C-alpha positions in Angstrom: 53.9 126.7 59.1 50.8 126.5 56.9 49.3 129.9 56.0 46.2 130.9 54.0 46.8 133.9 51.8 44.0 135.8 50.2 43.1 139.2 48.8 40.3 141.2 47.3 37.4 139.5 49.0 35.3 142.7 48.8 32.9 141.2 51.3 29.5 142.9 51.8 27.5 141.2 54.6 24.2 139.7 53.3 25.3 140.2 49.7 28.7 138.6 48.9 28.6 134.8 48.1 31.9 133.0 48.6 32.9 130.1 46.3 31.5 126.8 47.6 34.8 125.5 48.8 36.2 128.8 50.3 35.8 128.0 54.0 37.2 124.4 53.6 40.6 125.9 52.5 41.3 127.1 56.1 41.4 123.6 57.6 44.8 123.2 59.4 46.1 126.7 58.8 48.1 128.4 61.5 47.9 131.9 60.2 45.9 133.9 57.7 47.4 136.7 55.6 45.0 139.1 53.8 46.4 141.4 51.2 43.7 144.0 51.4 40.2 144.9 50.2 38.6 142.8 52.9 35.2 144.4 52.7 33.8 144.6 56.2 34.5 143.6 59.8 32.2 140.6 59.8 34.6 138.7 57.5 37.6 139.9 59.4 36.0 138.6 62.7 35.1 135.3 61.0 38.7 134.8 59.8 40.2 135.7 63.2 38.1 132.9 64.7 39.9 130.4 62.5 43.5 131.6 63.0 45.5 134.7 63.7 45.1 137.3 60.9 47.7 139.8 59.6 46.2 142.2 57.0 46.9 145.4 55.1 44.6 148.2 54.1 43.2 147.9 50.5 42.1 150.9 48.4 38.4 150.0 49.3 38.9 149.4 53.0 39.3 153.0 54.2 35.7 153.5 55.4 35.8 150.3 57.5 39.4 149.7 58.4 41.0 153.2 58.0 43.2 153.9 61.0 43.2 150.3 62.2 45.1 148.5 59.4 48.5 149.5 58.1 49.1 150.1 54.4 52.3 147.9 54.6 53.5 145.1 56.8 57.0 143.9 57.2 57.5 140.7 59.3 59.3 137.3 59.3 58.0 133.8 59.4 60.7 131.4 60.4 63.7 132.6 58.3 61.6 134.3 55.5 61.3 138.1 55.5 57.9 139.1 54.2 56.6 142.3 52.9 52.8 142.8 52.4 51.0 145.6 50.6 47.7 145.8 48.7 49.3 147.2 45.6 47.1 150.2 44.6 49.7 152.9 44.9 52.8 151.6 43.2 54.0 148.7 41.0 55.8 145.7 42.6 57.9 145.6 44.6 56.3 148.6 46.2 59.4 150.2 47.6 60.7 147.0 49.3 64.1 145.8 48.2 65.9 142.5 48.2 67.8 143.8 51.3 64.4 144.1 53.1 62.4 141.0 52.1 62.6 137.6 50.4 58.8 137.5 49.6 56.3 140.1 48.7 52.5 139.4 49.1 50.2 141.7 47.3 46.7 142.0 45.8 44.7 144.7 43.9 44.9 143.3 40.4 42.5 140.4 41.1 44.8 138.2 38.9 46.9 135.5 40.5 50.7 135.5 39.9 53.9 134.1 41.2 57.0 135.7 39.7 60.5 137.1 40.5 60.8 140.9 40.3 64.1 142.5 41.2 65.3 139.4 43.0 62.1 139.3 45.2 59.5 136.6 44.9 56.1 138.3 44.3 52.9 136.4 45.0 49.4 137.7 44.3 46.7 135.2 45.3 44.1 136.7 43.0 40.6 137.5 44.2 38.3 135.2 46.1 35.1 136.9 44.8 35.9 139.1 41.9 38.5 137.5 39.6 39.7 139.4 36.5 41.6 138.8 33.3 40.0 135.4 32.7 41.1 134.0 36.1 39.0 132.0 38.4 38.2 132.8 42.1 41.5 132.0 43.9 43.6 132.2 47.0 46.6 130.1 48.1 48.3 128.1 50.8 51.8 129.2 51.7 54.0 126.8 53.6 57.3 128.0 55.2 59.9 125.9 56.8 63.1 127.7 57.6 64.0 129.6 54.4 62.0 127.3 52.2 58.9 128.8 50.6 56.2 126.5 49.1 53.3 128.2 47.3 50.2 126.3 46.4 47.7 128.4 44.4 44.1 127.3 44.9 41.4 127.7 42.3 38.0 128.0 44.1 34.8 126.7 42.7 31.6 128.7 42.1 28.3 126.9 42.6 
């Protein structure tokens, strides 16, 4: 299964400009996972027109998505148990344990990473619109087959 993973879009209709190759990254994806700080419902609606979306509430999403998005998600894709959380309340792995999940997807820092923490693979796709720490705008493609996890980080291009 091919899945687009993104975070920290901080979209504001009529103001936010996405990297020039942003929308191209969704070609052929079967699912979209958004790790929080979406921005507004227009972007969420646009994403759901491309593929089913699973998202979590970011620390800046409360006014728009409060009460409609959960702070944490726990689900499986094929044989991979996934936890998803924005990341603004605790440090990774955010209360999930190796007994709960194989993979943790998070955001908040706006810096991409892929590392093992307490036996859990932790992936942060970075930020599409507001990268930090010298990183570039980014997201990623996650491919899952059975128990196999393949992560392809994507650096996006500004015009």
